[in-house]
C-alpha positions, 0 to 999 in steps of 0.5 A: 813413672813420671814424677805426676803420677806417682804424686797423683797415686800418692795423694789418692792414697792419702785424701782415701786415709784421711777421708777412710778414718772417718767411718772407721773412727766413727764404726768402732766407737759405735761398736759396728766393727764389720761396717767400720772395717769395711767403710775403711776400705771402700773409702781408700778404693773409691778415693784411688778410683775418682777421689775425693768426687767418690770417697765423699759419698761412700764415707757417707753412705757408711756413715749412715749406715753406722749411725742409723737405728 
Protein backbone atom coordinates (compact mmCIF):
# COMPACT_ATOMS: atom_id res chain seq x y z
CA UNK A 1 0.00 0.00 0.00
CA UNK A 2 1.52 3.32 -1.00
CA UNK A 3 1.69 6.51 1.02
CA UNK A 4 -1.14 8.23 -0.88
CA UNK A 5 -3.60 5.44 -0.10
CA UNK A 6 -2.63 5.38 3.57
CA UNK A 7 -3.00 9.16 3.74
CA UNK A 8 -6.44 8.98 2.18
CA UNK A 9 -7.57 6.30 4.62
CA UNK A 10 -6.20 8.11 7.68
CA UNK A 11 -7.61 11.43 6.46
CA UNK A 12 -11.08 10.01 5.96
CA UNK A 13 -11.04 8.41 9.41
CA UNK A 14 -9.96 11.68 11.05
CA UNK A 15 -12.64 13.56 9.10
CA UNK A 16 -15.25 11.05 10.24
CA UNK A 17 -14.15 11.38 13.85
CA UNK A 18 -14.35 15.17 13.77
CA UNK A 19 -17.69 15.34 11.94
CA UNK A 20 -19.08 12.46 14.03
CA UNK A 21 -18.21 14.26 17.24
CA UNK A 22 -20.79 16.95 16.46
CA UNK A 23 -23.92 14.75 16.70
CA UNK A 24 -22.29 12.74 19.50
CA UNK A 25 -21.76 15.79 21.70
CA UNK A 26 -25.16 17.29 20.88
CA UNK A 27 -26.90 13.97 21.51
CA UNK A 28 -25.24 13.54 24.89
CA UNK A 29 -26.17 17.10 25.89
CA UNK A 30 -29.81 16.56 24.86
CA UNK A 31 -29.93 13.15 26.59
CA UNK A 32 -30.38 11.12 23.40
CA UNK A 33 -27.46 8.74 23.83
CA UNK A 34 -28.67 6.15 21.30
CA UNK A 35 -28.92 8.72 18.50
CA UNK A 36 -25.56 10.16 19.54
CA UNK A 37 -23.78 6.82 19.20
CA UNK A 38 -25.53 5.88 15.96
CA UNK A 39 -24.82 9.33 14.51
CA UNK A 40 -21.15 9.11 15.43
CA UNK A 41 -20.63 5.76 13.77
CA UNK A 42 -22.76 6.70 10.76
CA UNK A 43 -20.64 9.80 10.19
CA UNK A 44 -17.46 7.77 10.60
CA UNK A 45 -18.59 5.15 8.11
CA UNK A 46 -19.91 7.67 5.59
CA UNK A 47 -16.67 9.69 5.76
CA UNK A 48 -14.74 6.51 5.09
CA UNK A 49 -16.93 5.76 2.06
CA UNK A 50 -17.26 9.20 0.40
CA UNK A 51 -15.52 11.72 2.62
CA UNK A 52 -17.15 15.06 3.37
CA UNK A 53 -19.60 14.67 0.49
CA UNK A 54 -21.55 12.08 2.49
CA UNK A 55 -20.43 12.79 6.06
CA UNK A 56 -21.89 16.31 6.25
CA UNK A 57 -25.42 15.36 5.12
CA UNK A 58 -25.41 12.39 7.51
CA UNK A 59 -24.33 14.71 10.31
CA UNK A 60 -27.11 17.17 9.47
CA UNK A 61 -29.72 14.40 9.43
CA UNK A 62 -28.69 13.21 12.87
CA UNK A 63 -28.60 16.76 14.21
CA UNK A 64 -32.14 17.22 12.94
CA UNK A 65 -33.21 13.97 14.62
CA UNK A 66 -31.58 15.00 17.88
CA UNK A 67 -33.01 18.51 18.01
CA UNK A 68 -36.52 17.86 16.69
CA UNK A 69 -39.23 18.08 19.30
